[in-house]
C-alpha positions, 0 to 999 in steps of 0.5 A, a space after each residue: 317656680 311652680 305654676 298651673 295651666 290656666 283656662 284658655 279663651 278658646 272653647 272649641 277646636 279652631 279650624 286652622 292651626 294657630 302657628 302665631 299663638 304656638 310661636 308665642 307659647 314657645 318663646 314664653 316657655 323658653 324665656 320663662 320656664 326653661 334653663 339656659 342650657 342646650 340641648 333644651 332640658 324638657 324635664 326642668 320645664 315640666 317641673 315648673 308646673 304642679 299638675 303635670 308629671 313625666 313618666 315612662 311606659 316601664 314605670 307605669 307598667 311596674 307601678 300599675 301592674 299592666 303590660 305595655 299593650 294596655 298602655 298603648 291600646 287603652 291609654 295613649 293610643 300610641 307606641 311613642 307616648 301620650 298626654 293623659 288628663 285625670 280629673 277628680 270629682 271636684 273638677 281638678 285636673 292632673 296630667 301625665 306625659 307617658 313616653 316609651 323609654 326604649 325609643 331612640 333619644 331624639 324620638 323620645 325628646 320629640 314625643 315629650 315636647 309634643 305632649 308638652 305642647 298639647 298641655 301648654 296650648 291647653 288642647 285637653 280643655 277643648 275636648 272631653 276625652 282623657 287623651 287626644 286620639 284620631 278615633 275620638 275627633 274628626 280628621 280635621 280637628 285631630 290634624 289641627 291639634 297635632 299640627 300645633 303640637 308638632 310645631 311647638 315641639 320643633 320650635 322648642 327643641 330647635 329655637 329658630 333664633 338660635 339657628 340664625 345666630 349659629 349660622 352667622 357665627 359658625 357657617 352653614 348648618 346641616 341636618 347632622 349639626 342640628 342632630 348633634 347640638 340639639 339632640 333631635 332625630 333626623 326627621 325633626 332636623 330635616 323638617 327644621 331645615 325645610 322650614 327655615 328655607 321657606 321662611 327665608 324665601 318669605 323674608 320672615 326670619 326674625 331674631 328674638 334677641 332675648 332668646 339668643 342672649 339666654 342661650 348663646 353661652 351654652 352654644 359656645 361649647 359647640 360653635 366657639 371651639 378653638 385649637 392652638 397649633 403651638 401648644 396643641 390646646 383646645 379651648 372654648 372662647 369667642 373670637 380669641 386673638 391669642 391662645 390662653 395657654 401659651 400666648 401664641 396667635 397660631 389659632 384655628 377656629 373650628 367652623 361648621 364645615 370641619 366640626 365633625 372631622 375634627 371631633 372624629 379624627 383630630 380632637 384626640 391629638 389636642 390637650 386640655 390643660 389644667 386650671 383653677 375653678 373660678 366663678 363668673 368673675 374669674 375669682 378662684 372658688 377655693 384658694 389654690 394656696 391655703 385651700 380656704 373654701 370661703 374667700 371673702 368678697 374682696 380679691 385676696 384670700 383673707 387667710 394667706 393673702 393670695 390674689 385670687 382673680 385671674 386677670 391679664 397683667 397688661 394695664 393697657 389690655 384692650 379689654 381692661 378697665 384702665 383703672 386698677 392696673 389689670 387687663 381682661 378677666 380670664 378663664 381659670 386655666 389661662 396662662 395668657 390673655 386671649 386679647 393681647 397675649 400678655 401673662 395672666 396673674 395666675 401664671 405670674 403668681 405661679 398658681 399655674 405651671 407653664 404649659 411646657 412643663 405640664 405638656 412634658 409631664 402629660 407626655 411622660 405619663 402617657 409614655 409610662 402608661 404605654 410602657 407598662 401596658 407593653 409588659 403585660 403582653 404574654 403568649 396568649 395575647 399573640 394572635 398567631 
């Protein structure tokens, strides 16, 4: 989808920030232009418009043969970045977001989102200059435009409906959680937390279900981490009753309070078991028996006849369709159903090896690697 910014109904800079308009623009941007991944992919949003491009300072220095001071002093008026408006003789407008690529990731993302806010809120159509800067506007005018762009950037990078969703399913959220999930700076994270507290006190926290539905699958890899104390597997699943690897019910769900300790100290002790790549309907993309890369639209391989869908084998599975003899659709590495604990079709048909066998093989390979490494030690490696 390629679009061009349209004319605004405003022809003067408003006296006060238009937070309601900005929230509506953020929602439209998330639902219409962004993909469904977290953290929000700003590059993909910008690619939806045919009159704006994203470039870093070093690119501009190289192409235009200028130094960084020229960019900061003559173009963006900022060490972080800016939005340039370039008009031709016919009145056509092109835009360029320039940003300093040497800044930390969170700061770069905020700068880009901030300048994107200027573009989508059509601020440059309210001024005569090629860049928004305090020296060309009154203090109040500059502050209004900057507050709108800042608000846009925060709400785009950290959509409030997702914070409400995460908190309900995962537990209390800290600034560090937001920084890790949404790839933002500490300053932005702190500001978002303060904003949420203020909205809660006013009873103004509203959930946009469309935004939640679009992004909740991407959020699962942060808020739906589960570990099994039987086979020591880690898997992402929403409210499982049984482990998909061994069928055990000895499952621990990683909540917000133990998210960082688990990532830092415990995650290395758990295993990721092998599986078969499947599509959204749990059907193998490539036949694991004959290697056919173009399975038919049915559930069986047209070359070797293998059943290609990973399903629960329990016809009475609580998540089954009660009409075809199978239960729930399962992930490609599932040996057991996460809803009832019964074997999967991939395990029953021996397309997946039992977890005990794979665990033994992985441990044996680790032992061999450690043993081989020990033979490489020589006198030069001894520190005394």
